DRENDO-1510 file (C-alpha; in Angstrom, 1 decimal, always signed):
<recs>
REC; n; res; u; v; w
REC; 1; MET; -71.9; -10.9; -100.4 .
REC; 2; PRO; -75.1; -9.9; -102.5 .
REC; 3; ARG; -76.2; -6.2; -102.0 .
REC; 4; GLU; -79.5; -5.5; -100.2 .
REC; 5; THR; -82.2; -4.3; -102.7 .
REC; 6; LEU; -85.5; -2.9; -101.8 .
REC; 7; PHE; -88.3; -3.1; -104.3 .
REC; 8; GLU; -91.6; -0.9; -104.6 .
REC; 9; PHE; -94.4; -2.0; -106.8 .
REC; 10; HIS; -97.0; +0.6; -108.0 .
REC; 11; ARG; -99.9; -0.5; -109.9 .
REC; 12; ILE; -101.0; +2.1; -112.7 .
REC; 13; GLY; -104.0; +0.8; -114.6 .
REC; 14; ALA; -102.7; -2.1; -116.8 .
REC; 15; PHE; -99.0; -1.5; -115.8 .
REC; 16; VAL; -96.9; -1.8; -112.8 .
REC; 17; LYS; -93.9; +0.4; -112.1 .
REC; 18; VAL; -91.2; -1.3; -110.2 .
REC; 19; THR; -88.5; +0.7; -108.4 .
REC; 20; ALA; -85.3; -1.1; -107.2 .
REC; 21; ILE; -83.2; +0.8; -104.6 .
REC; 22; ASP; -79.7; -0.2; -103.5 .
REC; 23; ALA; -80.0; -0.1; -99.7 .
REC; 24; GLU; -76.2; +0.9; -99.3 .
REC; 25; THR; -76.1; +3.8; -101.8 .
REC; 26; GLY; -79.6; +4.8; -102.2 .
REC; 27; VAL; -79.2; +4.4; -106.0 .
REC; 28; GLU; -82.6; +3.6; -107.6 .
REC; 29; VAL; -83.9; +2.7; -111.0 .
REC; 30; SER; -87.4; +2.0; -112.3 .
REC; 31; ILE; -89.0; -0.2; -114.9 .
REC; 32; VAL; -92.5; -0.5; -116.2 .
REC; 33; GLY; -94.2; -3.8; -117.2 .
REC; 34; PRO; -97.7; -5.2; -117.6 .
REC; 35; ALA; -99.7; -5.8; -114.4 .
REC; 36; SER; -100.1; -9.4; -115.5 .
REC; 37; ALA; -96.5; -10.1; -115.3 .
REC; 38; ASN; -95.0; -12.3; -112.7 .
REC; 39; GLU; -93.7; -10.4; -109.7 .
REC; 40; ALA; -90.3; -12.3; -109.7 .
REC; 41; LEU; -89.8; -11.5; -113.4 .
REC; 42; LEU; -90.4; -7.9; -112.9 .
REC; 43; SER; -88.0; -7.8; -109.8 .
REC; 44; ALA; -85.3; -9.6; -111.7 .
REC; 45; ASN; -85.4; -7.2; -114.6 .
REC; 46; ALA; -85.4; -4.2; -112.2 .
REC; 47; ARG; -82.5; -5.6; -110.4 .
REC; 48; ARG; -80.5; -6.2; -113.7 .
REC; 49; LYS; -81.1; -2.5; -114.4 .
REC; 50; LEU; -79.9; -1.5; -111.1 .
REC; 51; ASP; -76.8; -3.7; -111.3 .
REC; 52; ALA; -76.0; -1.8; -114.6 .
REC; 53; ALA; -76.5; +1.6; -113.1 .
REC; 54; LEU; -74.3; +0.7; -110.1 .
REC; 55; ARG; -71.6; -0.6; -112.6 .
REC; 56; ARG; -71.8; +2.6; -114.6 .
REC; 57; ARG; -71.6; +4.6; -111.2 .
REC; 58; ASP; -68.6; +2.6; -110.0 .
REC; 59; ASN; -66.8; +3.1; -113.4 .
REC; 60; GLY; -67.3; +6.8; -113.3 .
REC; 61; SER; -69.5; +7.2; -116.4 .
REC; 62; ALA; -73.0; +8.6; -116.4 .
</recs>
């Protein structure tokens, strides 16, 4: 079953900061992209980074 992920979008001038948060563990990561980028693309990139962080966490490495 896929994990629930929460996304926050904060526009900062010409950029947008996207934070992805794993609802179960509270692990969060952020990316920054152009404000003109598609929201789905930014979400997918943040989700990939979150997945990598969760794998590192589960494998015991920093």
